[in-house]
NUDREN-957617 format. One record per residue (C-alpha): residue in three letters; x, y, z. Coordinates in Angstrom, 3 decimals, decimal comma, padded with zeros to 6 digits. Example, Ala and Ser with C-alpha at 12.3 -4.5 7.8 and 13.67 -1.06 7.14 Angstrom:
<atoms>
<'ala' <012,300 -004,500 007,800>>
<'ser' <013,670 -001,060 007,140>>
</atoms>
This chain:
<atoms>
<'met' <090,256 -015,319 -146,062>>
<'asn' <087,211 -016,604 -147,930>>
<'val' <083,905 -016,531 -146,014>>
<'leu' <081,159 -019,192 -146,167>>
<'ala' <078,028 -017,743 -144,555>>
<'leu' <075,895 -020,441 -142,948>>
<'pro' <072,069 -020,340 -143,158>>
<'ser' <070,003 -019,265 -140,171>>
<'ser' <068,523 -022,795 -140,016>>
<'leu' <071,421 -025,228 -140,194>>
<'asp' <069,437 -028,436 -140,577>>
<'his' <068,579 -031,351 -142,847>>
<'arg' <066,969 -028,980 -145,357>>
<'ser' <069,972 -026,683 -145,749>>
<'val' <072,855 -029,109 -145,217>>
<'asp' <073,240 -029,776 -148,961>>
<'asp' <073,850 -026,068 -149,522>>
<'val' <076,600 -026,161 -146,887>>
<'leu' <078,272 -029,178 -148,497>>
<'asp' <077,970 -027,579 -151,949>>
<'ala' <079,570 -024,374 -150,673>>
<'ala' <082,440 -026,293 -149,070>>
<'ala' <083,050 -028,309 -152,244>>
<'arg' <083,154 -025,147 -154,374>>
<'ala' <085,191 -023,077 -151,933>>
<'pro' <088,528 -021,810 -153,265>>
<'asp' <091,867 -022,940 -151,972>>
<'gly' <093,280 -021,175 -148,961>>
<'arg' <091,950 -020,239 -145,543>>
<'ile' <088,175 -020,518 -145,121>>
<'leu' <085,937 -018,900 -142,520>>
<'phe' <082,615 -020,558 -141,668>>
<'asp' <080,422 -017,691 -140,478>>
<'ala' <077,776 -019,188 -138,162>>
<'arg' <076,977 -015,936 -136,366>>
<'his' <073,398 -015,812 -137,654>>
<'val' <072,522 -019,475 -137,086>>
<'arg' <069,410 -019,666 -134,896>>
<'trp' <068,500 -023,339 -135,301>>
<'val' <070,607 -026,453 -135,774>>
<'asp' <069,849 -030,181 -135,861>>
<'pro' <072,032 -033,342 -136,083>>
<'ala' <072,159 -033,235 -139,897>>
<'gly' <073,288 -029,619 -139,810>>
<'met' <075,991 -030,257 -137,235>>
<'leu' <077,376 -033,263 -139,101>>
<'gly' <077,243 -031,362 -142,382>>
<'leu' <079,256 -028,555 -140,810>>
<'leu' <081,824 -031,027 -139,494>>
<'ser' <082,028 -032,752 -142,881>>
<'gly' <082,460 -029,487 -144,759>>
<'gly' <085,136 -028,326 -142,347>>
<'arg' <087,019 -031,622 -142,383>>
<'phe' <086,924 -031,741 -146,190>>
<'leu' <088,458 -028,261 -146,477>>
<'arg' <090,996 -028,955 -143,771>>
<'asp' <092,184 -032,084 -145,578>>
<'arg' <092,108 -030,444 -149,009>>
<'asn' <093,735 -027,123 -148,114>>
<'gly' <096,062 -028,363 -145,384>>
<'val' <094,895 -025,724 -142,898>>
<'ala' <092,055 -025,781 -140,392>>
<'pro' <089,112 -023,556 -141,359>>
<'arg' <087,950 -021,012 -138,819>>
<'leu' <084,482 -021,216 -137,266>>
<'gln' <082,629 -018,196 -135,909>>
<'leu' <080,096 -019,371 -133,327>>
<'pro' <076,407 -018,423 -133,411>>
<'glu' <075,594 -015,172 -131,656>>
<'his' <072,203 -016,436 -130,461>>
<'ala' <073,025 -017,600 -126,942>>
<'asp' <070,841 -020,711 -126,957>>
<'val' <072,461 -022,227 -130,052>>
<'pro' <076,067 -022,705 -128,815>>
<'gly' <074,686 -024,062 -125,545>>
<'tyr' <072,631 -026,655 -127,394>>
<'met' <075,592 -027,554 -129,640>>
<'ala' <077,668 -028,059 -126,507>>
<'arg' <075,025 -030,388 -125,038>>
<'met' <075,083 -032,367 -128,296>>
<'gly' <078,859 -032,827 -128,042>>
<'phe' <079,505 -030,831 -131,219>>
<'phe' <082,479 -028,843 -129,958>>
<'arg' <084,393 -031,899 -128,834>>
<'ala' <084,374 -033,063 -132,465>>
<'ala' <084,773 -029,539 -133,862>>
<'glu' <088,019 -028,903 -132,002>>
<'glu' <089,628 -031,565 -134,198>>
<'val' <088,343 -029,884 -137,374>>
<'phe' <088,134 -026,115 -136,868>>
<'glu' <089,947 -023,240 -135,313>>
<'leu' <087,221 -021,742 -133,116>>
<'asp' <086,935 -017,967 -132,885>>
<'gln' <086,151 -018,157 -129,152>>
<'arg' <086,021 -020,626 -126,338>>
<'pro' <082,813 -022,653 -126,697>>
<'pro' <080,478 -023,086 -123,738>>
<'arg' <081,105 -026,084 -121,550>>
<'arg' <078,705 -028,943 -121,669>>
<'ala' <076,711 -028,910 -118,449>>
<'lys' <076,866 -032,070 -116,404>>
<'gly' <073,776 -034,157 -115,936>>
<'asp' <072,113 -033,395 -119,267>>
<'thr' <069,455 -036,015 -119,963>>
<'asp' <067,626 -034,654 -123,043>>
<'val' <070,213 -035,705 -125,641>>
<'leu' <069,417 -038,987 -127,382>>
<'leu' <072,789 -039,399 -129,114>>
<'glu' <075,432 -036,691 -129,051>>
<'val' <077,790 -036,193 -131,987>>
<'thr' <079,812 -039,407 -131,889>>
<'pro' <082,752 -040,448 -134,099>>
<'ile' <082,580 -043,889 -135,719>>
<'thr' <085,977 -045,397 -136,482>>
<'thr' <085,772 -049,005 -135,257>>
<'asn' <083,224 -051,771 -134,748>>
<'ser' <083,417 -051,194 -131,018>>
<'asp' <082,207 -047,621 -131,640>>
<'val' <079,120 -049,021 -133,386>>
<'his' <078,354 -051,395 -130,511>>
<'glu' <078,806 -048,612 -127,967>>
<'val' <076,466 -046,285 -129,891>>
<'val' <073,749 -048,935 -130,182>>
<'asp' <074,040 -049,886 -126,504>>
<'arg' <073,887 -046,258 -125,444>>
<'val' <070,860 -045,479 -127,601>>
<'gln' <068,985 -048,605 -126,540>>
<'arg' <069,057 -047,348 -122,972>>
<'ser' <067,327 -044,084 -123,884>>
<'ala' <065,549 -044,806 -127,176>>
<'gly' <062,741 -046,654 -125,426>>
<'thr' <061,556 -043,489 -123,713>>
<'ile' <061,838 -041,369 -126,863>>
<'leu' <060,191 -043,877 -129,185>>
<'thr' <057,418 -045,107 -126,901>>
<'arg' <056,541 -042,122 -124,711>>
<'thr' <057,390 -039,222 -127,022>>
<'leu' <056,698 -040,698 -130,476>>
<'his' <054,178 -043,321 -129,253>>
<'tyr' <055,835 -046,185 -131,126>>
<'pro' <055,326 -049,788 -129,939>>
<'met' <058,082 -051,351 -127,837>>
<'thr' <059,040 -053,554 -130,789>>
<'ala' <060,180 -050,413 -132,577>>
<'val' <063,085 -050,009 -130,148>>
<'val' <064,752 -053,149 -131,483>>
<'gln' <064,011 -052,201 -135,096>>
<'phe' <065,418 -048,735 -134,545>>
<'ser' <068,577 -050,200 -133,019>>
<'val' <069,027 -052,383 -136,110>>
<'ile' <068,678 -049,336 -138,368>>
<'leu' <071,173 -047,369 -136,288>>
<'ser' <073,639 -050,241 -136,417>>
<'glu' <073,235 -050,495 -140,203>>
<'val' <073,917 -046,832 -140,889>>
<'cys' <076,967 -046,884 -138,614>>
<'gln' <078,277 -050,085 -140,192>>
<'asn' <077,889 -048,400 -143,569>>
<'ile' <080,641 -045,995 -142,537>>
<'leu' <083,068 -048,783 -141,705>>
<'glu' <082,285 -051,246 -144,485>>
<'his' <081,559 -048,994 -147,440>>
<'ala' <083,200 -045,685 -146,675>>
<'glu' <086,473 -047,092 -145,335>>
<'ala' <086,800 -043,766 -143,587>>
<'pro' <085,787 -042,325 -140,222>>
<'gly' <082,480 -040,558 -139,769>>
<'trp' <079,981 -039,281 -137,218>>
<'val' <076,477 -040,119 -136,036>>
<'ser' <073,990 -038,102 -133,985>>
<'ala' <070,277 -038,211 -133,120>>
<'gln' <067,761 -036,086 -131,270>>
<'ala' <064,005 -035,674 -130,900>>
<'tyr' <062,267 -032,329 -131,446>>
<'asn' <058,766 -030,938 -131,144>>
<'trp' <057,711 -029,837 -134,631>>
<'gln' <054,425 -028,391 -133,384>>
<'lys' <054,292 -025,542 -135,887>>
<'arg' <055,492 -027,462 -138,898>>
<'leu' <054,077 -030,957 -138,410>>
<'gly' <052,016 -030,799 -135,232>>
<'arg' <053,968 -033,544 -133,473>>
<'his' <057,364 -034,722 -132,282>>
<'val' <059,935 -036,064 -134,727>>
<'leu' <063,185 -037,987 -134,289>>
<'ile' <066,099 -036,924 -136,515>>
<'val' <069,062 -039,243 -137,081>>
<'ala' <072,099 -038,169 -139,104>>
<'val' <075,166 -040,112 -140,241>>
<'ser' <078,009 -038,617 -142,248>>
<'asp' <081,356 -039,789 -143,606>>
<'leu' <083,985 -038,597 -146,082>>
<'gly' <084,754 -041,954 -147,661>>
<'arg' <084,284 -043,486 -151,110>>
<'gly' <080,568 -042,906 -151,423>>
<'phe' <078,077 -045,255 -153,031>>
<'arg' <079,494 -045,040 -156,542>>
<'gly' <082,965 -045,947 -155,333>>
<'ser' <081,710 -048,724 -153,078>>
<'leu' <079,582 -050,410 -155,741>>
<'ala' <081,757 -049,770 -158,807>>
<'asp' <083,799 -052,993 -158,844>>
<'glu' <080,736 -055,220 -158,700>>
<'his' <078,144 -053,290 -160,701>>
<'ser' <079,525 -050,466 -162,870>>
<'ala' <080,067 -052,652 -165,959>>
<'arg' <076,387 -053,601 -166,271>>
<'phe' <075,320 -049,951 -166,341>>
<'gly' <077,982 -048,815 -168,819>>
<'asp' <077,849 -045,104 -169,628>>
<'arg' <074,888 -044,644 -167,271>>
<'trp' <077,030 -045,385 -164,236>>
<'gly' <077,320 -042,415 -161,912>>
<'asp' <076,372 -041,160 -158,472>>
<'ala' <072,611 -041,113 -159,091>>
<'thr' <072,647 -044,562 -160,711>>
<'ala' <074,638 -046,001 -157,808>>
<'leu' <072,215 -044,523 -155,263>>
<'glu' <069,201 -045,898 -157,151>>
<'ala' <070,873 -049,318 -157,424>>
<'ala' <071,377 -049,524 -153,650>>
<'phe' <068,314 -047,603 -152,471>>
<'ile' <065,654 -048,970 -154,794>>
<'his' <067,011 -052,247 -156,188>>
<'gly' <068,998 -053,453 -153,178>>
<'leu' <072,281 -053,953 -155,042>>
<'thr' <075,321 -054,177 -152,806>>
<'arg' <079,056 -054,495 -153,128>>
<'phe' <078,738 -058,219 -152,377>>
<'pro' <078,447 -060,624 -155,332>>
<'asp' <076,284 -063,118 -153,433>>
<'thr' <072,597 -062,435 -152,903>>
<'gly' <071,395 -061,728 -149,389>>
<'arg' <074,395 -059,834 -148,071>>
<'gly' <074,437 -056,140 -147,366>>
<'gln' <070,733 -055,468 -147,828>>
<'gly' <070,845 -052,826 -145,097>>
<'ile' <069,963 -049,692 -147,090>>
<'gln' <066,957 -051,200 -148,853>>
<'gln' <065,607 -052,829 -145,678>>
<'met' <066,165 -049,620 -143,770>>
<'arg' <064,130 -047,747 -146,381>>
<'lys' <061,257 -050,236 -146,062>>
<'gln' <061,191 -049,954 -142,272>>
<'val' <061,281 -046,160 -142,305>>
<'arg' <058,417 -046,178 -144,797>>
<'lys' <056,356 -048,346 -142,404>>
<'trp' <056,805 -045,631 -139,800>>
<'asn' <055,729 -042,966 -142,326>>
<'gly' <059,203 -041,495 -142,010>>
<'ala' <061,617 -039,956 -144,479>>
<'ile' <065,107 -041,106 -145,432>>
<'ala' <067,582 -039,297 -147,667>>
<'ile' <071,112 -040,104 -148,813>>
<'arg' <073,565 -037,760 -150,498>>
<'ser' <076,622 -039,212 -152,196>>
<'gly' <078,885 -037,504 -154,698>>
<'thr' <076,806 -035,245 -156,956>>
<'ala' <073,395 -036,805 -156,226>>
<'arg' <070,816 -037,117 -153,468>>
<'ile' <068,042 -039,696 -153,289>>
<'ala' <065,131 -039,709 -150,874>>
<'asp' <062,047 -041,680 -149,922>>
<'val' <059,603 -039,019 -148,779>>
<'pro' <056,116 -039,321 -147,232>>
<'asp' <053,272 -036,992 -148,112>>
<'trp' <054,159 -034,602 -145,282>>
<'asp' <057,620 -033,919 -146,758>>
<'asp' <058,024 -031,882 -149,961>>
<'ser' <061,659 -032,854 -150,623>>
<'pro' <062,416 -034,017 -154,189>>
<'pro' <062,955 -037,795 -154,551>>
<'leu' <066,117 -037,322 -156,632>>
<'arg' <068,558 -034,461 -157,144>>
<'glu' <071,465 -034,513 -159,550>>
<'gly' <074,137 -032,058 -160,611>>
<'met' <075,125 -031,080 -157,098>>
<'ala' <078,705 -030,204 -156,221>>
<'ser' <080,857 -033,314 -155,939>>
<'phe' <081,340 -033,966 -152,235>>
<'pro' <082,999 -037,131 -150,918>>
<'gly' <081,388 -039,805 -148,785>>
<'ala' <077,784 -040,492 -147,867>>
<'his' <075,447 -038,341 -145,818>>
<'ile' <072,289 -039,983 -144,514>>
<'his' <069,444 -038,570 -142,486>>
<'leu' <066,242 -040,138 -141,181>>
<'leu' <063,142 -038,334 -139,943>>
<'leu' <060,730 -040,423 -137,896>>
<'pro' <057,457 -038,677 -136,922>>
<'gly' <055,254 -039,454 -133,982>>
<'met' <052,746 -042,250 -134,569>>
<'asp' <049,832 -039,811 -134,745>>
<'ala' <051,328 -038,814 -138,099>>
<'his' <050,086 -042,132 -139,461>>
<'gly' <046,514 -041,125 -139,237>>
</atoms>
């Protein structure tokens, strides 16, 4: 059995390494060793699910997942609904902790997106709790609740319309006191579909010729607002989402295929573009929205 050792911080910064490792893993049974994971966020959880689902589909056998030994981590993953999704992807090495009833600190647990009704349910659910997170915790104006709901709907619709494959979404707020000195909201969306190059190829690949690839497709959608629709004005979600996140001094990153593109504020040292990564299917999006005091 081949072992993939997960990083101690399984989060938006390390998720690309997890996807790369899954893409390069050999055929046969795979063990995801999460014993030393001490921190996990929505991007990390969705990356783990995506890596596991990819190997399960490719190898025809469910990979095995060793749970973190740090007691707080499996409990938090249970509260986030991770294990409910993981049981359809992995063979777990032990019974996961039960999710305690009455949890109120989770903004959006790990939620599968397979139909339009899933998108509506996610947006409705988040609208009921996002107001408190955005206004009281992050100190955003009330108008931001509606704008955030639109962004959430867009990233979920991206799974259905562009990926043509199921995916997951999750969101949670954290106190980054040591790193940033304020709270931050992290939103992650992941799917194993066609990716941006596949979605845009029919409409736009010819104009780019030999330059067409994963990075070019991401730049076309992210920077220039090109979509799979031939008529102007449709499908502008990614570009508009980027503009709104920038207004909030937030960060947005998208990985698709062998490339990753990001719009990063001055508090984030992530590179704006990465190429030459392992080819991994689908699109993997994460947003980081800092508290309003970050604007000053």
